[in-house]
PLY file of the C-alpha trace (Angstrom):
ply
format ascii 1.0
element vertex 185
property float x
property float y
property float z
element edge 184
property int vertex1
property int vertex2
end_header
47.27 5.27 0.68
48.29 5.97 4.25
45.99 7.49 6.81
48.33 10.50 6.92
47.70 11.27 3.24
43.89 11.33 3.44
42.34 14.79 3.28
39.84 14.93 6.12
37.82 17.31 8.24
39.47 17.97 11.61
37.33 15.43 13.52
38.15 12.62 11.10
41.81 13.64 10.90
42.02 13.43 14.71
40.40 9.99 14.69
42.75 8.74 11.97
45.79 9.83 14.00
44.85 7.42 16.80
43.19 4.71 14.69
44.62 1.36 13.72
44.24 0.10 10.16
42.47 -3.24 10.64
41.93 -4.24 6.98
43.43 -2.53 3.95
41.80 -2.17 0.54
43.57 -5.20 -0.96
42.33 -7.44 1.89
38.78 -6.12 1.52
38.75 -6.58 -2.26
39.97 -10.18 -1.88
37.30 -10.90 0.73
34.57 -9.40 -1.47
35.72 -11.45 -4.48
35.55 -14.61 -2.38
32.07 -13.67 -1.14
30.90 -13.11 -4.71
31.93 -16.63 -5.66
30.23 -18.12 -2.60
27.03 -16.19 -3.37
27.07 -17.38 -6.99
27.24 -20.95 -5.71
24.42 -20.39 -3.20
22.17 -18.76 -5.82
22.79 -21.50 -8.39
21.55 -19.35 -11.29
18.65 -17.72 -9.42
18.18 -13.96 -9.90
17.79 -12.45 -6.41
16.55 -9.08 -5.33
19.78 -7.38 -4.23
19.05 -4.86 -1.46
21.76 -2.44 -0.44
21.33 -1.28 3.14
22.00 2.44 3.10
24.07 4.41 3.86
26.77 2.18 5.27
26.28 -0.67 2.84
26.64 1.47 -0.29
30.35 1.05 -0.99
30.40 -2.63 -0.06
27.21 -3.40 -1.99
28.59 -1.84 -5.17
31.79 -3.85 -4.94
29.90 -7.03 -4.06
27.46 -6.65 -6.96
30.42 -6.51 -9.36
31.88 -9.66 -7.77
28.70 -11.69 -8.32
28.67 -13.36 -11.72
24.92 -13.84 -12.04
22.20 -11.34 -12.83
20.74 -9.24 -10.01
17.65 -7.07 -9.60
18.44 -3.98 -7.54
16.64 -1.94 -4.93
17.69 -0.47 -1.61
16.48 -0.03 1.91
17.33 2.67 4.39
16.57 2.03 8.03
18.64 3.20 10.93
18.92 3.05 14.68
21.81 5.50 14.88
20.77 8.85 13.27
24.17 10.58 13.58
24.97 8.85 16.86
27.27 6.03 17.92
24.58 4.34 20.01
21.47 2.66 18.66
17.94 3.78 19.39
14.51 2.87 18.03
14.47 1.81 14.37
13.56 4.54 11.89
12.51 3.58 8.34
13.73 6.14 5.81
13.04 4.13 2.65
11.46 0.71 2.22
12.14 -1.27 -0.96
9.54 -1.03 -3.73
10.39 -4.26 -5.53
8.07 -7.23 -5.17
9.61 -9.81 -2.85
6.94 -12.49 -3.19
8.49 -15.94 -3.45
11.91 -14.41 -4.16
15.34 -14.73 -2.70
16.45 -11.42 -1.24
20.16 -10.72 -0.79
20.79 -8.01 1.82
24.18 -6.29 1.53
25.29 -4.27 4.56
28.53 -2.92 5.94
28.61 -4.63 9.33
26.89 -7.12 11.57
27.38 -5.62 15.01
24.46 -6.22 17.36
22.22 -6.95 14.38
18.95 -5.32 15.43
18.66 -3.24 12.25
19.52 -6.18 9.99
17.08 -8.40 11.87
14.28 -5.86 11.40
15.05 -5.53 7.69
15.25 -9.29 7.25
11.96 -9.78 9.07
10.33 -7.08 6.92
11.45 -8.90 3.76
10.00 -12.17 5.03
6.74 -10.40 5.93
6.64 -9.13 2.33
6.70 -12.73 1.11
10.40 -13.35 0.46
11.07 -17.06 0.11
14.46 -16.64 1.76
16.71 -13.80 2.83
20.46 -14.14 2.56
22.61 -11.65 4.43
26.03 -10.55 3.20
28.10 -8.24 5.39
31.53 -6.83 4.80
32.36 -7.02 8.53
31.30 -9.07 11.47
32.16 -7.58 14.85
33.55 -10.11 17.30
31.51 -10.04 20.51
28.62 -11.88 22.17
25.98 -9.11 22.02
24.38 -10.08 18.71
20.57 -10.06 18.68
19.06 -13.54 19.01
18.12 -15.14 15.70
20.34 -13.10 13.37
23.49 -14.16 11.58
25.23 -13.36 8.31
25.29 -15.99 5.58
28.34 -14.39 3.96
31.04 -12.49 5.88
33.99 -10.67 4.34
36.18 -9.96 7.37
35.98 -9.96 11.12
36.68 -6.85 13.14
37.46 -6.38 16.82
34.91 -5.13 19.32
35.99 -1.52 18.82
34.56 1.48 16.98
35.27 0.80 13.30
34.95 3.10 10.28
35.88 3.34 6.63
34.76 1.47 3.48
31.16 2.53 4.06
31.14 2.81 7.83
31.24 6.31 9.23
32.95 8.24 11.95
30.20 10.75 12.81
29.08 10.79 9.13
32.68 11.17 7.94
35.16 8.76 6.39
32.76 6.41 4.62
34.95 6.58 1.51
38.18 5.59 3.25
39.71 2.67 1.31
40.28 0.55 4.41
38.74 -0.24 7.78
40.07 1.55 10.82
39.43 0.97 14.53
39.67 3.23 17.57
0 1
1 2
2 3
3 4
4 5
5 6
6 7
7 8
8 9
9 10
10 11
11 12
12 13
13 14
14 15
15 16
16 17
17 18
18 19
19 20
20 21
21 22
22 23
23 24
24 25
25 26
26 27
27 28
28 29
29 30
30 31
31 32
32 33
33 34
34 35
35 36
36 37
37 38
38 39
39 40
40 41
41 42
42 43
43 44
44 45
45 46
46 47
47 48
48 49
49 50
50 51
51 52
52 53
53 54
54 55
55 56
56 57
57 58
58 59
59 60
60 61
61 62
62 63
63 64
64 65
65 66
66 67
67 68
68 69
69 70
70 71
71 72
72 73
73 74
74 75
75 76
76 77
77 78
78 79
79 80
80 81
81 82
82 83
83 84
84 85
85 86
86 87
87 88
88 89
89 90
90 91
91 92
92 93
93 94
94 95
95 96
96 97
97 98
98 99
99 100
100 101
101 102
102 103
103 104
104 105
105 106
106 107
107 108
108 109
109 110
110 111
111 112
112 113
113 114
114 115
115 116
116 117
117 118
118 119
119 120
120 121
121 122
122 123
123 124
124 125
125 126
126 127
127 128
128 129
129 130
130 131
131 132
132 133
133 134
134 135
135 136
136 137
137 138
138 139
139 140
140 141
141 142
142 143
143 144
144 145
145 146
146 147
147 148
148 149
149 150
150 151
151 152
152 153
153 154
154 155
155 156
156 157
157 158
158 159
159 160
160 161
161 162
162 163
163 164
164 165
165 166
166 167
167 168
168 169
169 170
170 171
171 172
172 173
173 174
174 175
175 176
176 177
177 178
178 179
179 180
180 181
181 182
182 183
183 184
């Protein structure tokens, strides 16, 4: 599917006209399949608590869950620093997970590791709730040197340039999350 054939609201259509396709659906699906295998190896039969980080992580988390061969227990977390903006602010918790994390492995699935402040706060919350370990899987890792100290992804699908990226879960002003590829402007 080309960016010209995607039905979009005017703002998204304008962005798609100037955007570059960074990773297409086939590339993303291959990366997710590879991540699933690596996670299976890391879990070694353990059943983790699989936490989707909403809203951006939804599409990736669903695809990743299907790529993992072992059993998973599901919950989700929704925390944001963006609130319909392109710049981060103070962290807002919308929904904390209800599942017991005591002495468990938690697998966080999110769309992107950019600066990492939100992921770091979620990871730290899981550890405070008694998680034995927290593994972080992200579809994208943005290439820059502004990542928060002490945060990294254990599993990365693809790398993206230090540009505004959207699609496959990531939004352009709350639009375009369901685009089948990742675009950059």
